[in-house]
Every structure is written in structure tokens, then in C-alpha cells.
C-alpha positions as CSV (number, residue, x, y, z in Angstrom):
1,M,0.0,0.0,0.0
2,N,1.5,3.3,-1.1
3,I,0.8,6.1,1.4
4,S,3.7,8.4,0.5
5,V,1.4,11.4,0.5
6,I,2.4,11.7,4.1
7,T,5.8,12.9,3.2
8,L,4.5,15.8,1.2
9,L,4.6,18.7,3.6
10,F,5.0,22.4,3.0
11,C,2.8,24.9,1.7
12,L,2.7,28.6,1.4
13,I,1.1,31.3,-0.7
14,V,1.2,35.0,-1.7
15,L,-1.3,37.8,-1.9
16,V,-1.8,41.5,-0.9
17,E,-4.5,44.0,-0.2
18,G,-4.6,47.7,-1.1
19,R,-3.1,49.7,-3.9
20,K,0.1,47.7,-3.9
21,V,-1.0,44.2,-3.9
22,H,1.1,41.2,-4.8
23,R,-1.1,38.1,-5.3
24,F,-0.3,34.5,-6.1
25,R,-3.3,32.3,-6.9
26,L,-3.1,28.6,-6.4
27,Q,-4.1,26.0,-8.9
28,R,-4.2,22.3,-8.3
29,R,-1.7,20.1,-10.3
30,S,-2.7,16.7,-11.5
31,H,-1.2,13.8,-9.6
32,R,0.1,12.4,-12.8
33,H,2.8,15.1,-13.1
34,H,4.8,13.7,-10.2
35,K,5.6,10.3,-8.8
36,L,4.7,9.8,-5.2
37,P,7.6,9.2,-2.8
38,Q,7.9,5.7,-1.4
39,P,6.4,4.9,2.1
40,H,9.8,4.5,3.7
41,L,10.5,8.2,3.1
42,H,8.1,9.0,5.9
43,L,10.9,8.2,8.4
44,Q,13.3,10.3,6.3
45,F,10.8,13.2,6.6
46,R,10.6,12.8,10.4
47,N,14.4,12.8,10.7
48,A,14.7,15.8,8.5
49,L,12.1,17.6,10.5
50,R,14.0,16.8,13.6
51,R,17.2,18.3,12.1
52,K,15.3,21.4,11.0
53,Y,14.3,22.1,14.6
54,G,17.6,21.1,16.1
55,Y,17.0,17.6,17.3
56,T,19.2,14.6,16.6
57,P,17.9,12.3,13.9
58,L,16.6,8.9,15.1
59,R,16.8,5.4,13.6
60,T,13.3,4.8,15.0
61,V,10.7,7.1,16.4
62,N,8.5,6.3,19.4
63,A,4.8,5.6,18.8
64,V,4.2,6.1,22.5
65,Q,-3.3,45.9,11.4
66,V,-1.4,49.3,11.1
67,A,-0.1,50.1,7.6
68,S,3.5,51.3,7.1
69,E,4.2,54.3,4.9
70,S,3.4,53.6,1.3
71,G,6.3,52.4,-0.7
72,K,6.6,51.5,-4.4
73,G,4.9,48.6,-5.9
74,A,2.6,47.2,-8.6
75,V,-0.3,44.8,-8.8
76,L,0.5,41.3,-10.0
77,S,-1.4,38.1,-10.4
78,E,0.4,34.8,-10.9
79,A,-0.7,31.2,-10.9
80,L,0.5,28.9,-8.2
81,I,0.4,25.1,-7.9
82,N,-1.4,22.9,-5.3
83,S,0.0,19.4,-5.2
84,Y,-2.0,16.8,-3.3
85,D,-3.4,19.5,-1.0
86,T,-0.2,19.2,1.0
87,N,2.3,21.2,-1.1
88,F,1.7,24.8,-2.3
89,F,4.3,26.5,-4.4
90,G,4.7,29.1,-7.0
91,L,6.9,30.8,-9.5
92,V,9.8,33.1,-8.8
93,S,12.7,34.2,-11.1
94,V,16.3,34.3,-10.2
95,G,18.5,36.2,-12.6
96,D,15.4,36.2,-14.9
97,Q,15.3,32.4,-14.9
98,P,12.0,30.8,-13.7
99,F,11.8,28.4,-10.8
100,T,9.0,26.8,-8.7
101,V,9.6,27.4,-5.0
102,Q,7.9,26.5,-1.7
103,F,7.1,29.5,0.5
104,D,8.2,28.5,4.0
105,S,7.6,30.6,7.1
106,G,9.8,28.0,9.0
107,S,13.0,29.0,7.3
108,S,14.7,32.2,6.1
109,D,16.8,31.4,3.0
110,L,16.0,31.4,-0.7
111,W,17.8,28.7,-2.7
112,V,17.6,27.0,-6.1
113,P,19.6,24.2,-7.7
114,S,22.8,25.0,-9.6
115,S,24.1,23.4,-12.8
116,N,26.5,21.4,-10.6
117,C,23.7,19.5,-8.8
118,E,23.5,16.3,-10.8
119,F,21.1,14.7,-8.3
120,C,18.7,17.7,-8.7
121,I,18.9,17.6,-12.5
122,K,19.1,13.9,-13.4
123,K,17.2,12.3,-10.5
124,C,14.7,14.9,-9.6
125,G,14.2,16.7,-12.9
126,N,14.6,20.1,-11.3
127,K,15.3,23.3,-13.2
128,F,18.7,24.7,-12.4
129,F,20.4,28.1,-12.3
130,Q,22.8,29.0,-15.1
131,K,25.0,31.9,-14.0
132,S,26.1,32.5,-17.6
133,K,22.6,33.7,-18.4
134,S,22.5,36.4,-15.7
135,K,24.3,39.7,-15.9
136,S,23.4,40.5,-12.3
137,F,24.8,37.3,-10.7
138,R,27.5,37.6,-8.1
139,S,29.1,34.7,-6.3
140,S,30.6,35.0,-2.8
141,G,32.1,31.6,-2.8
142,V,30.9,31.1,0.8
143,P,29.6,27.5,1.5
144,F,26.2,26.9,3.2
145,S,24.2,23.9,4.4
146,I,20.5,23.8,5.3
147,T,18.2,21.1,6.6
148,Y,14.4,21.1,6.0
149,G,11.6,18.8,6.6
150,S,12.1,17.7,3.0
151,G,15.8,17.0,3.3
152,S,19.1,18.8,3.3
153,V,20.9,20.9,0.7
154,K,24.5,22.2,0.4
155,G,26.0,24.7,-1.9
156,I,27.5,28.2,-2.4
157,V,26.1,31.6,-1.4
158,A,25.5,34.2,-4.1
159,T,23.4,37.3,-5.0
160,D,21.2,38.0,-7.9
161,N,17.9,39.8,-8.7
162,V,14.9,37.8,-7.6
163,G,11.4,38.4,-9.0
164,F,8.0,37.6,-7.5
165,G,6.0,38.4,-10.6
166,D,6.7,42.0,-11.5
167,L,8.0,42.6,-8.0
168,K,11.8,42.5,-8.2
169,I,14.3,42.4,-5.3
170,L,17.7,43.7,-6.3
171,Q,20.7,41.7,-5.2
172,Q,18.9,39.2,-3.0
173,G,21.2,36.7,-1.2
174,I,20.5,33.2,-2.6
175,G,21.9,29.7,-2.1
176,L,22.9,27.8,-5.2
177,V,22.6,24.1,-4.3
178,N,25.3,21.7,-5.5
179,I,24.3,18.7,-3.3
180,S,20.8,17.5,-2.3
181,D,19.6,14.3,-0.6
182,S,15.9,14.3,-1.7
183,C,13.5,15.3,-4.4
184,S,10.5,17.6,-4.1
185,V,7.7,18.6,-6.5
186,F,9.2,22.1,-6.5
187,D,12.7,23.3,-7.5
188,G,13.7,25.3,-4.4
189,I,12.5,27.1,-1.3
190,A,11.9,30.8,-0.4
191,G,12.1,31.3,3.4
192,L,9.9,33.9,5.1
193,A,11.1,33.7,8.7
194,F,13.5,36.2,10.3
195,Q,17.2,36.8,9.6
196,Q,18.4,35.2,12.8
197,L,17.5,31.8,11.2
198,S,19.3,32.4,7.9
199,M,21.9,29.7,7.2
200,T,23.3,31.7,4.2
201,R,23.6,34.8,6.4
202,S,21.5,36.7,3.9
203,V,18.8,39.2,4.5
204,P,15.5,37.3,4.0
205,P,13.4,38.0,0.9
206,F,10.5,39.7,2.7
207,Q,12.9,41.9,4.7
208,Q,14.4,43.0,1.4
209,M,11.0,43.7,0.0
210,I,10.4,46.1,3.0
211,D,13.8,47.7,2.8
212,Q,13.5,48.3,-1.0
213,Q,9.9,49.6,-0.6
214,L,8.4,47.0,-2.8
215,V,5.4,46.3,-0.6
216,E,2.8,48.7,0.8
217,K,2.7,47.1,4.3
218,P,5.3,45.0,6.2
219,I,2.8,42.1,6.2
220,F,2.3,38.9,4.3
221,S,-0.7,36.5,4.6
222,F,-1.8,33.0,3.7
223,H,-5.2,31.7,2.6
224,L,-4.9,28.0,1.8
225,K,-7.7,25.9,0.3
226,S,-8.4,22.1,0.3
227,G,-9.7,20.0,-2.5
228,S,-10.2,22.7,-5.1
229,S,-8.6,23.6,-8.4
230,D,-8.1,27.1,-6.7
231,G,-5.6,26.2,-4.0
232,G,-5.7,29.6,-2.3
233,S,-3.3,32.5,-2.2
234,M,-0.4,34.2,-0.5
235,I,-0.5,38.0,-0.1
236,L,2.7,40.1,0.0
237,G,2.2,43.5,1.5
238,G,-1.1,43.2,3.4
239,S,-4.2,41.2,4.0
240,N,-7.5,40.6,2.2
241,S,-10.4,40.8,4.6
242,S,-12.8,39.1,2.1
243,L,-10.9,35.9,2.7
244,Y,-11.7,35.5,6.4
245,Y,-14.6,35.9,8.8
246,G,-14.7,38.6,11.5
247,P,-11.6,40.4,12.8
248,L,-8.2,39.0,13.0
249,T,-7.1,37.8,16.5
250,Y,-3.5,38.8,17.1
251,T,-0.9,37.0,19.2
252,N,2.7,38.3,19.7
253,V,5.8,36.7,18.4
254,T,7.8,35.6,21.4
255,E,11.0,35.0,19.5
256,A,11.8,36.7,16.2
257,K,13.6,33.7,14.7
258,Y,10.8,31.3,13.7
259,W,7.3,32.7,13.9
260,T,7.0,31.6,17.5
261,F,4.0,32.3,19.7
262,R,2.2,31.1,22.8
263,M,-0.6,28.7,22.3
264,D,-3.2,28.5,25.1
265,G,-4.2,24.9,24.5
266,I,-5.3,22.2,22.0
267,E,-8.1,19.6,22.4
268,V,-10.5,17.2,20.6
269,H,-13.9,18.9,21.1
270,G,-16.2,17.2,23.6
271,K,-13.6,14.6,24.7
272,G,-12.1,16.2,27.8
273,S,-8.7,15.9,26.1
274,R,-7.2,19.4,26.4
275,R,-3.4,19.5,26.3
276,C,-1.0,22.4,26.7
277,D,-3.6,23.5,29.2
278,S,-1.4,26.0,31.0
279,G,0.0,27.4,27.7
280,C,3.0,26.3,25.6
281,K,5.3,27.4,22.8
282,A,4.2,26.9,19.2
283,I,5.6,27.8,15.8
284,M,3.4,28.7,12.8
285,D,5.2,26.9,9.9
286,T,3.7,27.0,6.4
287,G,6.5,24.6,5.3
288,T,5.1,21.7,7.4
289,S,1.9,20.0,6.2
290,L,0.8,18.4,9.5
291,I,0.5,19.3,13.2
292,V,3.6,18.1,15.1
293,G,3.8,17.9,18.9
294,P,5.2,16.1,22.0
295,V,4.9,12.3,22.1
296,M,2.4,11.9,25.0
297,D,0.2,14.9,24.0
298,V,-0.1,13.6,20.4
299,L,-0.9,10.0,21.7
300,Y,-3.6,11.4,24.0
301,L,-5.2,13.5,21.3
302,N,-5.2,10.7,18.7
303,Q,-6.8,8.4,21.2
304,A,-9.5,11.0,21.8
305,I,-10.1,11.1,18.0
306,G,-10.3,7.3,18.0
307,A,-7.3,6.9,15.8
308,K,-5.2,3.7,16.2
309,H,-1.5,3.5,16.0
310,N,-0.1,1.8,12.9
311,A,3.4,0.5,13.8
312,T,4.4,-0.1,10.2
313,Y,4.2,3.6,9.3
314,D,4.3,5.1,12.8
315,L,1.0,6.9,12.1
316,Y,-2.4,7.1,13.7
317,T,-5.0,5.7,11.3
318,V,-8.8,6.1,11.2
319,D,-11.6,4.3,9.3
320,C,-12.0,6.2,6.1
321,D,-15.8,5.7,6.2
322,S,-16.0,7.3,9.6
323,I,-14.4,10.7,8.8
324,D,-17.6,12.7,8.8
325,Q,-18.5,11.4,12.3
326,L,-15.1,12.3,13.9
327,P,-14.9,15.2,16.3
328,I,-13.5,18.7,15.6
329,M,-10.1,19.7,16.8
330,V,-9.9,23.0,18.8
331,F,-6.9,25.3,19.0
332,Y,-6.9,28.0,21.7
333,I,-4.9,31.0,20.8
334,A,-5.0,34.5,22.3
335,G,-8.2,33.7,24.2
336,K,-10.0,32.6,21.1
337,E,-11.0,29.2,19.7
338,F,-10.0,28.1,16.2
339,F,-11.4,24.9,14.7
340,V,-10.2,22.3,12.3
341,K,-12.7,19.8,10.9
342,P,-12.0,16.1,10.5
343,Q,-12.3,16.4,6.7
344,T,-9.2,18.6,7.0
345,Y,-7.1,17.0,9.7
346,V,-7.5,13.5,8.3
347,I,-5.2,12.8,5.4
348,V,-6.7,10.5,2.8
349,Y,-4.7,8.5,0.4
350,Q,-6.7,5.9,-1.6
351,D,-8.1,3.6,1.1
352,F,-5.6,4.6,3.8
353,C,-6.6,7.4,6.2
354,F,-4.5,8.9,9.0
355,A,-4.7,11.8,11.4
356,G,-2.6,14.7,10.5
357,L,-1.2,14.9,14.0
358,I,2.2,13.3,14.6
359,D,4.7,13.3,17.4
360,M,8.4,14.0,17.5
361,R,10.4,12.5,20.4
362,G,12.1,15.2,22.5
363,L,9.9,18.0,21.2
364,D,8.3,20.0,24.0
365,Y,6.4,22.5,21.8
366,W,4.1,22.5,18.8
367,I,4.7,23.0,15.1
368,I,1.4,24.3,13.5
369,G,1.4,23.4,9.9
370,D,-0.9,23.3,6.9
371,V,-3.6,21.2,8.6
372,F,-4.4,24.4,10.6
373,L,-3.8,26.9,7.8
374,R,-6.1,25.1,5.4
375,E,-9.0,26.2,7.7
376,N,-7.7,29.4,9.2
377,Y,-6.4,32.6,7.5
378,V,-3.0,33.7,8.9
379,E,-1.4,37.1,8.7
380,F,2.3,37.5,9.5
381,D,3.0,41.1,10.7
382,W,6.8,41.6,10.3
383,A,7.0,45.1,11.8
384,R,4.8,44.5,14.9
385,K,6.2,41.0,15.3
386,R,2.7,39.4,15.6
387,I,0.5,36.8,14.0
388,G,-3.1,37.5,13.1
389,I,-5.6,34.6,12.7
390,A,-9.2,34.3,11.7
391,P,-11.5,31.5,10.3
392,A,-10.9,31.3,6.5
393,V,-13.7,31.8,4.0
């Protein structure tokens, strides 16, 4: 049974409200365009996720809005791709060469494959950067190495002009990847976290957009959709109030590295299962498809859902015919309740269904990924260091 859809994490999107709006619409890509990873890559995904958050990889894993001053900008609309409802990515240009990238609030670097990455080109079929085709390219010769939930990459730091549609960042720091250990449905990654997290020691793309007055507000937002040819959008430079219900609820960033905040609790509705009851650390990560938490908390919540542990894949499975009868998950943030329906938190692959709530041994906080963002609109306020959340339309 092939359930490799579980290894497809990541998402992210781009959109903006106001006179200087930068919008990326999402479109769903047919499953025929990419081969699904093999089931054994689920462990590789977990180990890579451990490395991304500073934990030692394991051989096995236990079961048990105020606007800024107006800058310069233009309106753009660009199609994005939704792959399996678990990967959301879009087009950027580096030195006027097009690449598909995942937009990741859990990292801070922008990288694409170089012409020296034989694995990227021959094994993965990725597009690769050709420095001879760019007059604005500059190489520093400084090496870098980054680990993500999807794997690790190594290469050389450089600078070049980077375009998000008609929005062009001048001399953006980039990583040119020479070595990679895994394939993805996209070519590279564009990190949207803070500079402290940068492994190339470059100013992150969104900070550059602010500094170069390319966006109207120091804000970017995400509106993800499930099961639709329109996969949603990411807004650069503001928010779109037509994409969410009611006002945004704001919670402060507690550490400007990842988008870290304090979560008040999480539970399965009506099951007396609340965890993180006295509050706990959480990270809003568009580059992770699931909800990741401490081992015992995840075990407790999956039991409340009625999910059973599958030792083969180290996942909590449910009866595919029972999804509509499963309870809602509730996230308590800044004194408000945010909901995720079972139709969203259960990942369905053919006749195999599992809860999108997994553990990571040694983790004592939560990573809030796309399972949450596919039901809740999220605004990232760079200047005020806060996150705004509202139920998505």
C-alpha cells in the first residue's frame, strides 16, 4: 500500500490588499505530473524535520493591522500550484530564470539548484540556475548547508535579482545548491522567517521587500484551500479581509527567529482531552503539512479522536468511512477558539486514512502546519512581530 502522500509537507502562498497588492493564486496540479515518494521516506521526513528544529535524527521514532508608509509597488497576479493538498508553491525568477519554490515561514533562505547539482537535475528533474545567463549574478564563494523537513541541501552563497511576478528584489542573497539528498515537486524554497534563522547569512526576501519599498505594508498573509482547483493565495504586503470571517485575532511573536507564539491549548472537542492546558510554545510553519507535537500529547489527542497506531508507518489511522463522524479539533490562541474539521485533519490516500497529528520525540512545543492553515487565514506582521488569525472563508 503506497501512502507516500504523508511525506508531502510544505505549503505557502502569496497575496496583498490595497493599492500595492502582490497576489499568487493557487491551482491544483494533477497527480500524474509527479511520482509519489515511497512509504519508507516517511521516516526520512521525520528525521529531516528533527534536524530542521535542532533535534538529533533517530533510527526509529517512538509511537508512544497598522499600515506602514506607502512604498513603491505594482499589482500582480500569478498562478500557483497545489500538489495533493499538501504542497503549495509558485513561480519566482532568479536572474530572470524561472523556478518553482515553496514559500516557507519555517526558514529564512532562498535557494535553487545550480548546474552542478547532478542529483537535482538527473534524479529529480529540477530546473537549475545558469550563471552565464544572468548579468546581475555575483558569487561570494561562501559555502552553506540547510536542513528542511524535505531533506538537506548544500552549496554556495551568491546574490542576484529575484522576481515575484513583477516585484523585483535587487541583489537578493541566494543559495545555489550543489548537493541535495531528496527530491521535491518544486525546485527550491523561499524562506519567510527572520534573519536570525538564515543559514546563508542573507537578508530574508521579505525583509528585502520592505527595505526596498516593494510592498505597501510589512505584512504577508496566507489563505490555503483544500480539494479545489483554486488552491488559495499568499499575499505580499497586506491582507484581504474578504478571505476570512470577523476580525483577526493577534498573538505576539515571542522569539523573532521562527514565527514563535504562545498557544493556550489544544483539544479534541467534547472529549475532555485538552493538552498544553497552561499554555505552551508553538511555531506557525507553512513549510510543514501536518501538526507536530510532544509524544504523549499527540498520543492522548489521537486516542481522543479514536485513531489507532499503525506500527508499520508510525501513524495514527482512522476508518475512512468514519471521517464525517469524527470530532472537531480546537486550538486555543490569544483567548479565542480556532477549529479544524476532521475532513481537513484526516489525510486521505486511496483507502488509507490517518490523522494529520504526529509526534516528534524530544519535542516540548508544537509546530502548527498546513492542517491548521487550510482552515484558518493567517497574517504575518513583520513590523509589529505578531501573527493574526481568523477563520478562513
